[in-house]
C-alpha positions as CSV (number, residue, x, y, z in Angstrom):
1,M,-36.5,76.0,0.2
2,K,-37.2,74.3,3.1
3,E,-38.6,70.7,3.0
4,T,-41.9,70.5,4.3
5,D,-43.0,67.7,6.8
6,P,-45.3,65.5,5.2
7,D,-47.0,64.5,8.7
8,V,-47.9,67.8,9.9
9,E,-51.5,67.7,8.2
10,L,-52.2,64.3,9.2
11,L,-51.0,65.7,12.8
12,A,-53.3,68.5,13.0
13,R,-56.6,66.0,11.9
14,I,-55.9,63.9,14.8
15,G,-55.4,66.7,16.9
16,N,-58.7,67.5,15.8
17,N,-59.8,64.0,17.1
18,E,-60.6,62.5,13.3
19,P,-60.6,58.7,13.6
20,A,-59.9,58.2,10.1
21,A,-56.7,60.5,10.7
22,V,-55.6,58.1,13.5
23,N,-56.1,55.0,11.0
24,E,-54.1,56.7,8.4
25,M,-51.5,57.3,10.9
26,V,-51.4,53.7,12.0
27,T,-51.1,52.4,8.7
28,R,-48.7,54.9,7.6
29,K,-46.0,54.6,10.8
30,L,-46.6,51.3,12.1
31,P,-44.7,48.8,10.2
32,R,-41.6,50.9,10.5
33,L,-42.2,51.6,14.1
34,L,-42.3,47.6,14.8
35,A,-39.3,47.0,12.5
36,L,-37.1,49.4,14.1
37,A,-38.1,48.2,17.9
38,S,-38.3,44.2,16.9
39,R,-34.4,44.8,15.4
40,L,-33.4,46.8,18.8
41,L,-35.2,44.6,21.1
42,G,-35.3,41.2,19.9
43,D,-38.6,40.5,21.1
44,A,-41.7,40.9,18.9
45,D,-44.0,41.3,22.0
46,E,-42.0,44.1,23.4
47,A,-41.6,45.4,20.1
48,K,-45.9,45.9,19.9
49,D,-45.3,47.3,23.3
50,V,-43.3,49.9,22.3
51,A,-45.3,50.7,19.2
52,Q,-48.6,51.2,21.0
53,E,-46.6,53.5,23.6
54,S,-45.6,55.4,20.7
55,F,-49.2,55.8,19.1
56,L,-50.2,57.1,22.9
57,R,-47.5,59.8,22.5
58,I,-48.7,60.9,19.2
59,W,-52.3,61.2,20.4
60,R,-51.2,63.1,23.2
61,Q,-48.6,65.3,21.5
62,A,-50.9,65.8,17.8
63,A,-52.9,68.9,19.1
64,H,-49.5,70.6,20.4
65,W,-47.4,70.0,17.5
66,R,-45.2,72.9,16.4
67,S,-44.3,72.3,12.8
68,G,-41.0,74.0,12.1
69,E,-39.1,73.0,14.9
70,A,-38.3,69.2,14.3
71,R,-39.6,67.0,11.7
72,F,-42.3,64.4,13.1
73,D,-40.5,61.2,12.0
74,T,-37.6,62.3,13.7
75,W,-39.0,62.9,16.7
76,L,-41.4,59.6,16.3
77,H,-37.9,57.7,15.7
78,R,-36.2,59.6,18.8
79,V,-39.4,58.1,20.8
80,V,-39.2,54.6,19.9
81,L,-35.3,54.7,20.5
82,N,-35.6,56.0,24.0
83,L,-38.5,53.4,24.8
84,C,-36.2,50.6,23.4
85,H,-33.3,51.8,25.5
86,D,-35.5,51.9,28.5
87,R,-36.4,48.4,27.8
88,L,-32.9,47.6,27.2
89,R,-31.4,49.0,30.5
90,R,-34.2,47.4,32.4
91,R,-33.0,44.3,30.9
92,K,-29.6,44.8,32.6
93,A,-27.4,43.4,30.1
94,R,-28.6,39.7,30.0
95,P,-27.5,37.9,26.7
96,L,-30.4,37.2,23.9
97,T,-31.8,33.7,23.7
98,D,-31.3,32.0,20.3
99,E,-35.0,32.8,19.9
100,E,-34.8,36.4,20.5
101,A,-32.0,36.6,18.2
102,A,-33.5,35.2,15.5
103,A,-36.5,37.6,15.8
104,L,-34.2,40.2,14.8
105,V,-33.9,39.1,11.3
106,D,-36.2,41.2,9.2
107,T,-38.8,38.6,7.5
108,S,-40.1,41.0,4.7
109,P,-39.4,40.0,1.1
110,G,-36.6,42.6,0.9
111,A,-34.5,41.2,3.7
112,E,-35.6,37.5,2.2
113,E,-33.7,38.4,-0.9
114,Q,-30.9,39.4,0.8
115,L,-30.6,36.2,2.7
116,D,-31.5,33.3,0.7
117,S,-31.9,30.8,3.4
118,Q,-32.7,30.4,6.7
119,D,-29.8,29.3,8.4
120,R,-27.9,32.1,6.8
121,S,-30.8,34.3,7.9
122,D,-30.2,33.0,11.8
123,R,-26.3,33.5,11.5
124,M,-26.8,37.5,10.5
125,A,-29.5,37.8,13.2
126,A,-27.3,36.4,15.7
127,A,-24.3,38.5,14.8
128,L,-26.4,41.6,14.8
129,A,-27.4,40.9,18.0
130,A,-24.1,40.3,19.4
131,L,-23.1,43.8,18.4
132,P,-22.7,46.4,21.4
133,E,-26.1,48.2,21.4
134,R,-24.9,51.8,19.7
135,Q,-23.1,49.8,16.8
136,R,-26.5,47.8,16.5
137,E,-28.3,50.8,16.5
138,A,-26.6,52.5,14.0
139,I,-26.8,49.7,11.8
140,V,-30.3,49.5,12.3
141,L,-31.1,52.9,11.5
142,Q,-29.0,53.3,8.7
143,Y,-29.7,49.8,6.8
144,Y,-32.7,49.0,8.0
145,Q,-34.5,52.2,8.6
146,E,-33.0,53.8,5.6
147,L,-32.0,56.9,7.5
148,S,-29.5,59.4,6.6
149,N,-26.3,59.7,8.3
150,I,-27.2,62.8,9.3
151,D,-30.9,61.9,10.4
152,A,-29.3,58.5,12.4
153,A,-26.7,60.8,14.1
154,A,-29.1,63.4,15.4
155,L,-31.2,60.6,16.4
156,M,-28.4,59.1,18.3
157,N,-27.6,62.6,19.8
158,I,-24.0,62.3,18.1
159,S,-21.8,63.9,15.4
160,V,-22.1,62.4,12.0
161,E,-18.6,61.4,12.2
162,A,-19.0,59.5,15.7
163,L,-22.2,57.3,13.8
164,E,-19.6,56.9,10.8
165,S,-17.1,55.5,13.3
166,L,-19.7,53.0,14.9
167,L,-20.6,51.3,11.2
168,S,-17.2,50.9,10.4
169,R,-16.6,48.7,13.7
170,A,-20.0,47.6,13.4
171,R,-19.5,46.3,9.8
172,R,-15.9,45.1,10.9
173,Q,-17.4,42.8,13.4
174,L,-20.0,41.6,11.5
175,R,-17.6,40.5,8.7
176,S,-15.4,38.9,11.3
177,Q,-18.2,37.1,12.6
178,L,-19.9,35.8,9.4
179,A,-16.5,35.2,7.4
180,D,-17.0,31.5,7.2
181,T,-20.4,31.9,5.7
182,P,-20.2,32.6,2.3
183,G,-22.3,35.5,1.1
184,L,-22.8,37.2,4.2
185,A,-19.1,38.8,5.0
186,R,-19.6,41.8,3.0
187,P,-22.0,44.1,4.6
188,G,-21.3,47.3,2.4
189,R,-24.1,49.3,0.7
190,G,-26.7,47.1,1.0
191,K,-28.4,45.6,4.1
192,P,-25.6,44.1,6.5
């Protein structure tokens, strides 16, 4: 049995210009869009710009959405990734400042439970920011966005094997960078 897309009905309502549907979509999707963009860009203001542009694309696409071709959530993640890639390319590979690296840390209760001190959080953010872009993207999509390997690989336009290779290299690099910080050197099944 084919899984139904939980967003199709909401998209149809947005396509019919229902203000309540727009509010519901923002409530449903904004936290994850901001989290993804913030982690990839390391800048909260840029992440807000990416989220805003993503919602503009939702509103433009809603009336024309063809269900069954792709899940809406997968399409939306691809839009955010593309917008983040565009912004990262424009930066011309300048290194992140300490403040930008610190902004990569998820400050929600889930992240705080994983990282019990601000110093350790800062070290994790810096280690994540030091990863090559594709490795960081793979880690963020799997661990923070909680996407399956299949969905993350599809969003990155790579095979599942290539994703697993990126994840493996990223985890090794994170372990190496965090080896001297007790409790942070084991990015495995939980958040890195």
